[in-house]
N, C-alpha and C positions, 0 to 999 in steps of 0.2 A: 504494500500500500504506500502511495506517495501522497504527500501533503504540500500545498503551496499557499502562500499568502496572496490574497487577492484584494486589491484596493477598490472600494466602492465609495465614491465621493470622498469624504474626509475620514472614512472608517476603513479598517482592514478586517478581512475574514480569513479563516483558515479552512481551505477546501481540501478534502482528502478523497482519494479514489484509486482504483486499480488501472484504469485505462490509460492514463497519461504517464509516460516515463520521461523525466527531465534528463537532458543531456548536457554535459560540460562542453565547453568550446572544443576540447580535444576529441569529443565523440563518445567518451566513456559515460556510464550512468552516473548522474549527479546525485550525491547523497548529502551535500552540504550547500550552504548559500553564503555568498560574500557578505561579510558583516561591516563593510566600510560604510561610514555615515553618509546619508543622503537625505537632506531635509530633516524631517522629524523621525525618519526611520532608517533603514539600512538599504544598501544597494541591491541585495538579494539575487545576484547573478548565480545561476546554478554552477556548482563545482563538484568535481570528483575528488576522492581522497588523494590521488596522485598530484593534482595541480594545486590543491589548496595549500596556502602558506599560513601556518599557525601564528596568531597574534596574541596568544595567551589562552587561558581557560575559556572554552566556548567562544572563541573569536577566530574566525577563519577569513582569509582574504584571497581574492584572485591575484595572480601574479602582478598585474598592473597596479592594483591598489596597495599591494605589499611594497612595491618599489616606491610608490608615492608616499606611503607612511614612513619608510626609511629616510627618504630625502627630507621630509618635513622635520623629522627628529634631528637630522644632521644640521639643519638651518637654525635650530633653536640654540 
């Protein structure tokens, strides 16, 4: 079963089902979402275990956002 966050106006819903398989950009099955900040939520780009970059407990980033976070930390 897969679940996804769906935006409905100003609200979010979690929709679960068996029919939709989310894929990472590399083509593998996505089991994670990118946790990079976006507005009031997170980016939520589908990620596989192989491509995800850990940003700490329960924080996973896509490679592009991981590089961006590293550069922002270096500039501080």
